[in-house]
N, C-alpha and C positions, 0 to 999 in steps of 0.2 A: 616702550618695548625695545627700541633701539638701544637705549642705555643698558638694559638687561642683557641683550644679545652681545653687545660689545664686552660687557663685564664677564659674561659666561664664556665667551670665546677666549678671552684672556686667561681665565681660570683653567679652561680646558687645555690650552697650550702650556700652561705652567703647572699642570697636574703632577701628581706624585706625592712626595711627602707633604708639600704645602697644602695640597687639596685635602689630605687626610686630616690636617690640623684645623682648618677653618676656611671660611669663605665669606667675603663681603658682597652682598647683593643689594639691588634696589628693591624696595617694597612699597607698593601703593603708588599709582600713577601720579599722584599729587600729594603734597604734605597734608597730614590730618590736622584738623583744628582741635587741639586738646582742650580748648576752653569751651567747646560746644557742649550743650546739655547732654546728659547721659540718660537714655531711656531704657528701662528694664521691664521685661514681661516674663512671667513664669507661672507654673501651676500652683505653687505655694510659696509662702513667705513667713519666716520666723524672725522676729526682731528681738535682740538682746540689748536692753538699755545699759546693763552693767558693764559690758565690755565694748559697747559701741559698734556692734556688728549686725548685719542682716543676712540671713541665709535664704537664698532663692533656690528652689529645687523643681525639677521637672520641666523640660522643654524651655530652658532659660535662653532668652535672646536679648542681647544688649546692643544698643545702637548709639553711636556718637558720630554725627556728621555722616560721612560716606562709609564708615567702618561698621561691620556687624560681627559680633562674637556670639557663638551659640555653644551651650554645654548643658549637661544634665544637672550640674550643681555649681553655684557661684556664691562665694562668700564675699560680701561687701564690707570693707572696714572703713569706718568713718573717722575723720580727723578729730583730734582732741584740741582743747584750748581755743585759741583765736579762730581757727578755721572750722570750729565745731559745726557739724551738719553737712559739711562737704565730704564727698567721697574721696578717700585717700588712696585706696587700693582695692582691686578686685582679684580674687583667687578662684579661677575656674578649674574644674576637675571632672574626670570621668569621660574624657573624649571631647576635645575642644576644636571648634572650627572658627577661624578668623578670616573674614573677607574684607578686602579693601580694593575697590575698583574691579579690575578683571583678574586679580590675583587672590589666591586662597591658600591658607596654611592650616594644617591639622596637627594636633599633638595630644598627648595624654593629659597635660596640664598647662595652664597659662596663668601668669601673674602680671597684672596691668597696674602700674603706678601712674595715676592720673596726672600728678604735678609735673613729672618728668616726661610723660608721653612714651614711656618705655614698656613694652610687652616682652616678657621672657616666657618662651614656650619650651617645654621639656618633654622628653619621652617620645621616641618614634616620630620626629617632626617630618612632615611632608609639605613642601612649598611648591605650588604649581603657578606658573606664569605662562598663560596660553598653553601651547603644547609641550612646554618644557617643565621639567620637575627636578627638584633638589631634595635630598633627604639628609638628616643629621640627628644627633641626639638632643641638641639645644640650639635655639634660635632666639637672638635678642633683636627686637624690632624697635627702632626709634621712629615713632609716628610723626615727630615734628619735622624731621628732615627726609623721611621716606627711605631709610636704609635699614638693612638687616645684616647681622653677623651670625653665621652658622658655624658651629663647632661640634666636634665629636663624630669622627668618621663621616665626612661630607661626601655625598655621591651626587653627581649631576648627570641628567639625561637631556641632551639638546637635540631637538628635532631639526633636521637639515632641509628645510623647504616644505612645500605643500604640494607635492606631486600626486594629488589624489586622482584615482582613475576617473576618466570622463565617462559619463553615462551616454548611452546611445540616444541620438536625436530621432524623433519620429516625424 
């Protein structure tokens, strides 16, 4: 969290044209193990042997290590050739939520390339890190090193402390 606050404070101080163009932020308290097994659950599944895809629909939840991705629709693209049977890419759509540790991101769509550990989220992206929030049109998350790059009119809201009102003691 300290890493994020330091980065966010720096971004805030350097705001203006640079902030409108893009922002580099930390994502996921720890690096994601992109070699971990991928678990998928959904209401329905359609497999297409011809093009090597599987379409999951309805309450789709995908887990890999500490990461969870949820969406109404996810298309799984399997690798061809030597890596046949391995998941190559996941295309989530219809409103996507990605959670890693205490951070969460929402967007209209997400494309996760398993081999590189990169998730590209597009369309009204909202990233929350504790009480802080960032919005943009596109966010590219590198799960292997725990970083994210936000582009397309980035807006940051940083909460300055936790001065919550104290409740009366009885």
